[in-house]
C-alpha positions, 0 to 999 in steps of 0.5 A: 376437487375442492382444492382444484376449484380454489387453486384454479380460480376462474380457469375451471371449465364449465364441464368440470363444474358439472362433473364435480356437481355430479360427483357430489350428488352421487356421494351421499356420505360426503354431502354434509362434509362438502356443504361445510367445506364450501360454506367455510371457503365462500365466507372468505372469497366469492370472487371465483365464479366456478367455485361459487357455482358449485358452492351455491348448488351444494349449499342449496341441496345439502346445506341443511345437513351441515347446519343440523350437524353444526347447530349453527344459524346462517344469515345472509349478512354472513356473506355480505362483506364479500360481495363488493 
Protein backbone atom coordinates (compact mmCIF):
# COMPACT_ATOMS: atom_id res chain seq x y z
CA UNK A 1 0.00 0.00 0.00
CA UNK A 2 2.91 2.34 0.68
CA UNK A 3 4.16 1.73 -2.85
CA UNK A 4 0.70 2.56 -4.23
CA UNK A 5 0.75 5.89 -2.35
CA UNK A 6 4.21 6.80 -3.62
CA UNK A 7 3.46 5.73 -7.19
CA UNK A 8 -0.05 7.15 -7.56
CA UNK A 9 0.85 10.49 -6.02
CA UNK A 10 -1.96 13.01 -5.72
CA UNK A 11 -4.35 10.76 -7.67
CA UNK A 12 -5.16 8.70 -4.57
CA UNK A 13 -8.76 9.21 -3.47
CA UNK A 14 -9.69 10.24 0.07
CA UNK A 15 -11.47 6.94 0.75
CA UNK A 16 -8.24 5.07 -0.01
CA UNK A 17 -6.39 7.27 2.47
CA UNK A 18 -9.02 6.48 5.13
CA UNK A 19 -8.91 2.77 4.33
CA UNK A 20 -5.14 2.65 4.57
CA UNK A 21 -5.21 4.41 7.94
CA UNK A 22 -7.75 1.82 9.09
CA UNK A 23 -5.52 -1.04 7.92
CA UNK A 24 -2.48 0.42 9.66
CA UNK A 25 -4.34 0.99 12.92
CA UNK A 26 -5.68 -2.56 12.99
CA UNK A 27 -2.28 -4.20 12.41
CA UNK A 28 -0.35 -3.74 15.66
CA UNK A 29 2.60 -5.77 14.43
CA UNK A 30 3.11 -3.29 11.59
CA UNK A 31 2.94 -0.04 13.57
CA UNK A 32 6.69 0.47 14.03
CA UNK A 33 7.45 -0.77 10.50
CA UNK A 34 5.00 1.57 8.79
CA UNK A 35 6.15 4.51 10.91
CA UNK A 36 9.75 3.83 9.88
CA UNK A 37 8.83 3.50 6.19
CA UNK A 38 6.83 6.72 6.14
CA UNK A 39 9.53 8.56 8.07
CA UNK A 40 12.10 7.59 5.43
CA UNK A 41 9.81 8.36 2.49
CA UNK A 42 8.73 11.84 3.59
CA UNK A 43 12.30 12.87 4.30
CA UNK A 44 12.75 12.88 0.51
CA UNK A 45 9.37 14.02 -0.76
CA UNK A 46 6.43 15.77 0.89
CA UNK A 47 4.75 16.95 -2.32
CA UNK A 48 2.13 14.19 -2.48
CA UNK A 49 -0.78 15.16 -0.25
CA UNK A 50 -2.31 11.67 0.29
CA UNK A 51 1.10 10.26 1.20
CA UNK A 52 1.74 13.11 3.64
CA UNK A 53 -1.71 12.62 5.20
CA UNK A 54 -1.15 8.93 5.92
CA UNK A 55 2.47 9.48 6.96
CA UNK A 56 1.52 12.30 9.34
CA UNK A 57 -1.19 10.24 10.97
CA UNK A 58 1.04 7.16 11.24
CA UNK A 59 3.98 9.07 12.68
CA UNK A 60 1.70 10.89 15.10
CA UNK A 61 0.26 7.63 16.37
CA UNK A 62 3.24 5.28 16.15
CA UNK A 63 6.35 7.37 15.62
CA UNK A 64 7.44 6.78 19.20
CA UNK A 65 7.67 3.04 18.50
CA UNK A 66 9.98 3.64 15.56
CA UNK A 67 12.15 6.12 17.46
CA UNK A 68 12.49 3.76 20.43
CA UNK A 69 13.54 0.86 18.19
CA UNK A 70 16.04 2.89 16.19
CA UNK A 71 17.39 5.04 19.04
CA UNK A 72 17.33 8.15 16.87
CA UNK A 73 16.55 11.76 17.60
CA UNK A 74 14.16 13.49 15.20
CA UNK A 75 13.84 17.26 15.01
CA UNK A 76 11.69 19.48 12.83
CA UNK A 77 14.68 20.62 10.79
CA UNK A 78 15.03 17.07 9.40
CA UNK A 79 12.15 17.97 7.07
CA UNK A 80 12.53 21.71 6.65
CA UNK A 81 14.38 21.51 3.30
CA UNK A 82 11.44 19.63 1.74
CA UNK A 83 8.81 22.24 2.52
CA UNK A 84 9.70 24.62 -0.31
